[in-house]
N, C-alpha and C positions, 0 to 999 in steps of 0.2 A: 386426352385421343377423348375423340368421340366413337357412335358406331361408325361400321365401314361394312359393305354392301356391295358386293359387284358382282353380275354375272358375266357371262359370255361364249360361246360356244370357240371350241375347239376344232371339232371337225363338223363339217355341215352337213346337211342334209347331200347323200346324191342315186338313183331308182340303179346304180352297178352296185350297192352294197349292201344292200338293206340290213344285212346284220351287223351293226358297228357295239360291242364291249365291251365291260372289262376294261373299265381303263385304271393307271397308275400314274400319279406323280413324284417328282421329288426335288430337290434346288441343289442344281449341280455346283463344282468348286467354283464355278466361275460367278456366282450368285444368278445365272440364268434359272428358267424352272423350263423342266422337261416330263413332257408327257408322253405318255403310249400305253394303244390298246389295239383290241385286235378288230378286221373286218372286211366282209367279205359277202356269199351268196345267203350262207345260213353255218350255222356252227357244226364244227365237222368236218367241211369241204375244202379240199386240196386249195383251193383261192383263197383261204385266209389266210388273212395276215398279219404280222403287228407294222401299225404304224407308228408317227410317231411327228411333237413337233413341238418349238419351244419358244417360252417369251422370256423374248433380252432382258437383263432386268435395268426399268426404268424405261422399260416400253410397256403400253395396252395391248398391244396388235400381236396374238399368236402369230409364227412364220406357218407357211402355208404345209401342209401336214404331208410328209411324204413314207415311204414303201423302208423299214430298216431290217422285218425279216422274211426273208421269203424261200423256205426249205421246198425248193420241187416236190410235190407228188402229197405233202402236210398240210396238217391244218395249224397252224398256230396260233395259242392261245392265254387267256389268262397272262398277260407282263408283268412283272413286277422290277420298279425300278428301287436302286438305295445306292447310298452312298459310304464307303468305308472306309476303316480307321486312318487310310492312307492317303484318300480323296481321290480312291478310284470307283470309278461310275461302273454299280452292275447292271444288267438287264438281266434274269433271268424270265422263261416264260415253258410253257409246254404244247410239245410238239410229237401229231401223232400220224403215223398215217392214215390218210381216208380210208383205207381200205380193211383197216384193222379197228376205226376207230377207239373213242374215249380210251378205255383199255387196256391200251399199246404205249399210252402215254408215257412221255420219257422226259425230267426236267432238263433244258437245256439253261447254256450261261453264254456271254459272251461279257466285258472290259471295256472299258474306253479309259485314255488314262490324258485326254484331254477334252473333258466336259462334254463328249458324248458326238464332238466331232469325227472322231472315227472309233473301230472298233475291233477288238480282236476276231477272229474266227468261231461259230457256233459252236460247243462243243458237250457231251453231257456231264448236269454238277455230278450225278450216280448212275451209274449203269444197275440200275432197278425200271422195271417197265411199270407203268401203274400210279405212278406218283405224279401228283401235281400240284402248284403254287395258286398264290391269291394275296399274299400278305409280304410285308416285306420283312425280314429280321429285328431278333434287339441284337447290337452290338455293343457289349459290353466295356466296363477299363481296360481291362486286358486283353481285348480284341477280339477274347471270345464271341463266333456269328449264330446264333440258334434261330434259327429257321423253322417254323411251323410250315409243314403241310398235308396234303392227307391222299389217302389211295383209294382208288376206282379197280383196281386188280386182285386182288388174291384177300385183300381184307376193306372191299369199301364200306364206305360210309366212318373212317373212323380216323382220326387226326395223330400223328407222328410229328416228331420232332429233329431234324437235324443238326447234330453240333459240331464245327470245326474250331479249332485252337489249334490252325495256323493257316489262317489269312483267307482257310476256304480250299485249300489244296488237298485235303483229306476231311469227309464226313462218317459221323457217327448217327446210328438212324437210333430213338427212343421211343415209346412208347408199345401199343397205341392208345388212346386215348379214347373210352367208347363209352355213349351213350346210350339210351333203352329204345333212343327212334334213331340212334345215326347220329355223326357229327362230320362237318366238315369245315374249312376254312377257316382253321384260328387266327387270333387276333393277337397279338402278344407286346407287356407293356411290362419293362421293368420299375416296382417300385422304391423308395425311401432306402424301405429297409433290406434291397436288393432281391425280395421275392417276386414270382411273377406271377405276373396275371395276365391269364387267357379268358377271351370273348369267343363263342364261337358258333355256327349257322347249326341251328336243328334240319335234319331230312325230313321231319315229318309232324305231325301232331302224338305226344306224347300213349295216346289213348284211344286213338281214332286214327291210324297210322294207313288203314286202306282210301280215305277220301282223298280225294283229286279235284284241281281247281278244274272248274268249266271257262268255255273259249269266250271271249269279251271284245270286240269293236269297236275302236277308236274312228275319229273322224280327228285329224293330225290335220293344223297347218302347218307341215312343214320346213320350209320356207313364205318370205312373204307372197301370198300367190298362187301357191302350189296347195294344196288338198289332196290326204292322198290318208283312204282306209288302210287298217293295219286292225291284226286279230289275233289276238295273243291271251295263250293260257293262261290262267291264275295260277298263283304256286299258293298252296296251304301249308301253316307250320305249326309252332307254339309262341316259344320265346326263348331269346337268343341264352344261350346256357354259357358256363363260365366255370372255372377249375384254376387252381394256385398250384405253382412249384417252388419250394425252399430249396432248391437243391439243383438252381441251375437248368433248370428244364430236363433234368434226367425223367425223373418221378412228377404225377400229377393228383392233387387230392381226387374224391369223385365227383364228375362234373353236375352241380345246382344250375336251374331258373336263374336268371337274375327278372328286375323287372319288364324288360322290352319286348315286345312282341316283335315276333321275325315269323314273315310268312316263305320260311324256307328261302330264304336270302341272303347274301352276303353282307357282312356289317363291316366296318371301318373305326379301330381303334387306336389314339393316338395319345405319348404324354408330350405337352408341351413346354417348354421350357423354363414355364413357374412348377410344373411340375404338376398342375394341371391335367385331365383327364378332358379329351373330345371324342366321345363316339358319335358314328354315321349307323343310320339306321332305319329301317323301312316299317312306320309305327302300326303295323296290320298283322292280323293273321292270315289277313285272304287277301293277295295280288301286293306288288310293291307302287307300294302310293299311299300312306303320304310321305317321304323324305324328311325325314328329321336329324338336329344336331343336339345333344345333349352335353351339359359339361359339369363335370364334379371337379371339387376343390378339396375332395382329401380324400383323394385316390380310389375310390371307384366305392367310398361308403356311404354312399347319398349322392343324387341328381338331380339337384332343385332348379334350375335351368336347361330348359326343351324351348329350343325354337324350328318350327315347321318352314322348310327351305323350297320342299315343293307341297302342291296339293293332295288331295287324297281320288282325287280321279286322274289316272293317267301309268305311268312306267317310269319310274326312277330307279335305277335297279344298278347296284355294284358299283356302291359308294367308296373311293380315295382319299386319304386326308393323311395329310402335309403340313410342318410349319416353318417359314422358309427364316432367315436370319434378323427380317425386319422385324418379325412378330405377328407377321400375319399368317392367318388360316389361309388354307387351301384345300377345295372337295371337287373330284372329277368324280364325274357319273357318268352313264349311258341314259340318252333319256329316248324313252319308245324304244330302244335299240336300232334309235334312225342319223343321232348324232351324240356327239361328248360334251357335256357340257362343266362348264369352270366355273366356281364360286368363289372369291375372295372376300373373307372377312373376320373380323379381331372378335375377341374374348369378349369387348365391350359391349358389342352387338346381341351376343346371343345371351347376353345378363341384362338387355333391355326391353 
């Protein structure tokens, strides 16, 4: 098979929703794709809800977006979709009252037993405020669920691991994983030797933590014939950091820098069916562009193949990867915080 690369938008521009961000995507048991994201007037506002759309199997058109979660008075953010060993679809997200702000957050969850057509009522995953989600868990062969989270209340800018050995009924917390300039949003894959590899987002530059990004104005053609101006503050970071666990996520090695630049922005890391690793990241120290994908065929030891998805000028943030059962790789991300983009590509495209 030759290289394949297809781009389209899941959520299109709406002036009523100037903040569209943090998408997630998974393949459902029905083999449809489902994406979810948050949208509203601004992060932290009570009108920020979780939206979703589906790409039915065999179709090239996403369904019309609809609201999936709207807890009155709360800002609902950072959705995470995944399917467990029993073909149950989970939605995790972070919810907090607008008046309390991000530190009042709580991780919520719903389950679907029919590929996302109906859902259980929202419930707290763990009754502890300050926790946030971003990436899906690793689910081991024995059913153990290993979920990376991070704290914004008691121990800000530290990564924790929630582990469940009973299908998500109860959770034990491990950590924290700490880095000199802070770390959040761990993304975990399981290697062939059963060790866990985690990549994390740094919160600042380790030598210059006082640096702040400057405001930059973009003129954007949001839709054909619709041009708007959007001002975005550029984030500043250093390099994506990594850690290894050899005991199922309970303890982790001292975090170290990888080769990948990171402007204090989310990354996404997945393992393909052939055990290759794919990373999506912003290849910059300042600003969330360009957006690249990298491929490793030796479990992260080397990354010889790197392709650019979006150019150096712009804002292409919070990538999220998954692989569908037909072998295609799917990437969703926030496009200037105005729309949700979806890229479908194969391994051959990265290698060309």
